[in-house]
C-alpha positions as CSV (number, residue, x, y, z in Angstrom):
1,X,-2.9,29.7,-9.7
2,X,0.3,31.7,-10.3
3,X,1.4,34.7,-8.2
4,X,4.5,36.8,-8.3
5,X,5.6,35.1,-5.1
6,X,6.0,31.8,-6.8
7,X,9.6,30.4,-7.0
8,X,10.2,28.3,-10.1
9,X,12.6,25.4,-10.3
10,X,13.7,24.7,-13.8
11,X,15.6,21.4,-14.4
12,X,16.9,20.7,-17.9
13,X,20.4,19.7,-19.1
14,X,20.1,22.0,-22.1
15,X,22.0,25.2,-20.9
16,X,20.6,27.4,-23.7
17,X,17.0,26.3,-23.2
18,X,17.5,27.0,-19.4
19,X,18.7,30.5,-20.0
20,X,16.0,31.4,-22.6
21,X,13.2,30.0,-20.3
22,X,14.7,31.7,-17.2
23,X,14.9,35.0,-19.0
24,X,11.3,34.7,-20.2
25,X,9.9,33.9,-16.8
26,X,11.9,36.7,-15.1
27,X,10.5,39.1,-17.6
28,X,7.1,38.0,-16.4
29,X,8.1,38.8,-12.8
30,X,8.9,35.3,-11.5
31,X,11.9,34.1,-9.5
32,X,13.6,31.2,-11.3
33,X,16.5,29.0,-10.4
34,X,18.0,26.7,-13.1
35,X,19.6,23.3,-12.5
36,X,21.2,20.9,-15.0
37,X,21.0,17.8,-12.8
38,X,18.3,16.2,-10.7
39,X,20.7,15.9,-7.7
40,X,21.3,19.6,-7.7
41,X,17.6,20.4,-7.9
42,X,16.8,18.1,-5.0
43,X,19.6,19.6,-2.9
44,X,18.2,23.1,-3.6
45,X,14.8,22.1,-2.3
46,X,16.2,22.1,1.2
47,X,17.2,25.8,0.9
48,X,14.4,27.4,-1.0
49,X,10.6,26.8,-1.0
50,X,9.9,26.2,-4.7
51,X,6.2,26.2,-5.5
52,X,6.5,25.4,-9.3
53,X,8.8,23.2,-11.3
54,X,9.4,22.8,-15.0
55,X,11.2,19.4,-15.5
56,X,12.7,17.8,-18.6
57,X,12.0,14.1,-19.1
58,X,15.6,13.3,-19.9
59,X,18.1,15.2,-17.7
60,X,21.5,14.0,-19.0
61,X,21.4,10.3,-18.0
62,X,18.7,10.8,-15.4
63,X,14.9,10.5,-15.7
64,X,12.7,13.5,-15.0
65,X,10.0,11.0,-13.9
66,X,12.2,10.0,-11.0
67,X,12.7,13.7,-10.2
68,X,9.0,14.3,-10.2
69,X,8.6,11.6,-7.6
70,X,11.4,13.1,-5.4
71,X,10.1,16.6,-5.7
72,X,6.5,15.5,-4.7
73,X,8.0,13.7,-1.7
74,X,9.8,16.9,-0.6
75,X,6.9,19.2,-1.3
76,X,3.5,17.5,-2.1
77,X,1.9,20.9,-2.9
78,X,4.5,21.7,-5.6
79,X,3.0,22.1,-9.1
80,X,5.1,20.4,-11.9
81,X,5.0,20.6,-15.7
82,X,7.1,18.1,-17.7
83,X,8.8,18.9,-21.0
84,X,10.3,16.5,-23.4
85,X,11.8,16.4,-26.9
86,X,10.6,12.9,-27.4
87,X,7.0,12.6,-26.3
88,X,5.1,9.3,-25.9
89,X,1.8,8.4,-24.5
90,X,3.3,6.1,-21.9
91,X,5.7,8.7,-20.5
92,X,2.9,11.3,-20.5
93,X,0.6,9.0,-18.6
94,X,3.4,8.2,-16.1
95,X,4.2,11.9,-15.6
96,X,0.6,12.7,-14.8
97,X,0.3,9.7,-12.5
98,X,3.3,10.9,-10.6
99,X,1.8,14.3,-10.1
100,X,2.7,16.5,-13.1
101,X,0.0,19.0,-14.1
102,X,0.8,18.7,-17.8
103,X,3.2,17.3,-20.3
104,X,4.5,19.3,-23.3
105,X,6.6,18.4,-26.2
106,X,9.4,20.8,-27.0
107,X,9.4,23.4,-28.5
108,X,6.8,25.0,-26.2
109,X,5.9,28.6,-25.5
110,X,6.4,30.0,-22.0
111,X,2.7,31.2,-22.1
112,X,1.6,27.6,-22.7
113,X,3.5,26.4,-19.6
114,X,2.1,29.2,-17.5
115,X,-1.4,28.4,-18.7
116,X,-0.9,24.8,-17.4
117,X,-0.2,26.2,-14.0
118,X,-3.3,28.5,-14.0
119,X,-5.8,26.2,-15.6
120,X,-8.3,24.5,-13.2
121,X,-9.3,21.7,-15.6
122,X,-10.2,18.4,-14.1
123,X,-9.8,15.0,-15.8
124,X,-13.5,15.2,-17.0
125,X,-12.9,18.6,-18.7
126,X,-9.9,17.5,-20.8
127,X,-11.0,17.2,-24.4
128,X,-9.8,14.2,-26.3
129,X,-8.9,14.7,-30.0
130,X,-11.6,13.5,-32.4
131,X,-9.0,11.8,-34.5
132,X,-6.4,10.1,-32.3
133,X,-3.0,9.3,-33.7
134,X,-3.1,6.1,-35.7
135,X,-1.1,3.0,-34.7
136,X,0.9,3.3,-38.0
137,X,1.9,6.9,-37.1
138,X,2.8,5.9,-33.5
139,X,5.0,3.1,-35.0
140,X,6.7,5.5,-37.4
141,X,7.4,7.9,-34.5
142,X,8.8,5.1,-32.3
143,X,11.1,3.9,-35.1
144,X,12.3,7.5,-35.7
145,X,13.0,7.9,-32.0
146,X,14.9,4.6,-31.8
147,X,16.9,5.5,-34.9
148,X,17.8,8.8,-33.4
149,X,18.8,7.2,-30.1
150,X,21.1,4.9,-32.0
151,X,22.7,7.7,-34.0
152,X,21.1,6.6,-37.3
153,X,22.5,3.0,-37.0
154,X,19.9,0.8,-38.7
155,X,21.3,-2.5,-37.5
156,X,21.4,-1.3,-33.8
157,X,17.9,0.2,-34.1
158,X,16.6,-3.1,-35.6
159,X,18.0,-5.0,-32.7
160,X,16.4,-2.6,-30.2
161,X,13.1,-2.8,-32.0
162,X,13.2,-6.6,-32.3
163,X,12.9,-6.7,-36.0
164,X,15.1,-7.8,-39.0
165,X,17.4,-5.1,-40.4
166,X,15.8,-5.4,-43.9
167,X,12.3,-5.1,-42.5
168,X,13.4,-1.8,-40.8
169,X,15.0,-0.6,-44.0
170,X,11.7,-1.3,-45.9
171,X,9.7,0.6,-43.3
172,X,12.1,3.6,-43.5
173,X,11.8,3.7,-47.3
174,X,8.1,4.5,-47.0
175,X,6.9,8.0,-46.4
176,X,5.9,9.1,-42.9
177,X,2.4,8.1,-42.1
178,X,0.0,11.0,-41.7
179,X,-1.7,11.6,-38.4
């Protein structure tokens, strides 16, 4: 449940995203402090009693998953929502296991995030999609993520993916697989 007394902790290394999200939450009557590093966020926990947190998966070179664990140790009652620009099933599952209420892929609306804090759904109530993402689509997304992480370098991406460079080039020539 959300009340106007809730203090939000927003941790993301994207300064513009932080300012936009902070402004939107303040307009809705909440107190919000922004941090661009996990260390600063953890240090602030000693000074202010934050009840809600919005945490990015990748905070510069740090992992938001590690931050979730630290925040939950400092305040087990804290409610946390994780955001990411590069979603994957494994990181979503890990975030939920560590105590996050929900996991959203950016861009996300502020109202969706607030809904995650107010919903009282249990694991049994979460509806699974009728048509889950195909393995081919997951492979395509993983290849794109790896290619992006290697600044478009096909040879480096092929090494990371453990495949021959030509095989990767053939896969990239195909159109994206539909969901």
